[in-house]
N, C-alpha and C positions, 0 to 999 in steps of 0.2 A: 334467336340468332345472335351470336356473339362475334364481335370484331376481334381479329387476331392481329397484333402488330407484327410487321415484318421483322426478321432478325436484326438485331443491333450490330452494326459493324464498328469495331473499335480500332482506333489508331493508338499505338503504344508510345508513351513518353517515358523512356527508360533512363536516358542519361541526364546529367545535372542541368544542362542548358534546356533540354526539352521540358523537363519538369518545372523549371523556373518560369519558362515562357508560357507553358500551357496553351490556351487558345488566344493569348494576347497577340494582336497583329494579324490574326486570321479572320476571315469572314465567319459569321455564325454558321456552324455546321448544319447540314440538313437534318431533319428528323430521321432517325434511323442510323445516324452516324455520331460518334462521340470520341472523346479522348480519355484513355485509361492512363492515369499518372501513377507510376509505381513508386513505392517507398515514400508515401506522402500522407501526412496527417492534417495538413492545413492548406487552404487555397485562398486566393484573393482575386478581386476583379479590378484592381487599380489599373487605370488606363484603358479598360474595356469599354466598348461602345454599346454593348448589349448585355442583358442579364443572362445568367446560365443556371441550369439545374445541376446540382452536384449530389453524388451518392458516395458516401464514405463506406469502404469495404474492409472487412477483416482479412486475415492472411489466407483464409479459405475461399474468399470471394463472396462472402455473405454480406448483404447490405446491413449496415449498422445505423445509418442516419441519412436522411435526404433533406436538402435545403435548396431554396431558390435565392440566388444572390444577384442583387442589382449591381450596376457598376459602382466601383469604389467601396466595396464591402469585403468582408473576410469571414471565413468560417473554419472551424477545426473540430476534430473528433479525436479524443485522447487515445482510443483503442484502435484507430484505423491503421491499415497497412497500405492502402491505396485509395485513389479517388477516381470516379468517372465523371467527366464534365460533358454536359449535353446542352443543346440550345434550350432556353427556357420555354416551357410549355410542351416539350416533347416527352417528358417523363410522366407517364400515367400515374395518378395517385394510387396509393395502397399496394396491396400484394401483387397485382398484375405488373406494376412498374418495377417492383423489386425483383420479381421473377424474370422479367425481360433483361434487366441488367445482369443478374446472377447467371443467367443462361449464356449471355455473350462472354462474360468473364470466364465461365467454365470452358467454353469452346476455345478461347485463347489459351487457357492454361493447358488443356489437352494437347493443343497444337505445339506447345512448348515442352511437352514431356511431363506434364502433371504439376509443374511449378510455375509461378509467375515468371515471365520472361525477364532475364537479367539476374534472377536469384540463383544461388548455388544449387545444384541438383539435390543435395541432401539437406537443404536448409530447414531447420525446425520451424514449425508454425507456432508463434507465441513467444 
């Protein structure tokens, strides 16, 4: 018997203020909910009261790197196009966690017409 995680619901941070703020000042999101930060290669937890799990994504929504950040830390991924922030401990390790995030990002991209929300419709990937 395998356990299947419920679908991940993503809130989108698309404008400059939302991207800068991220989860700062918000309570830790429940498992199954996260923040997708568009046009982002680096994140920090300065001023945060709780740790977060972050997944760096390429322009097609594939997970490149996963990290857990304690408060007052930073991480970056040179080839990332966006980042998903989740409450620490909610991201299952390994392929299952990556598929969970990639599936949620794929749903959000389909809902936006096949591109990341806020991107020009014919924006090249890469």
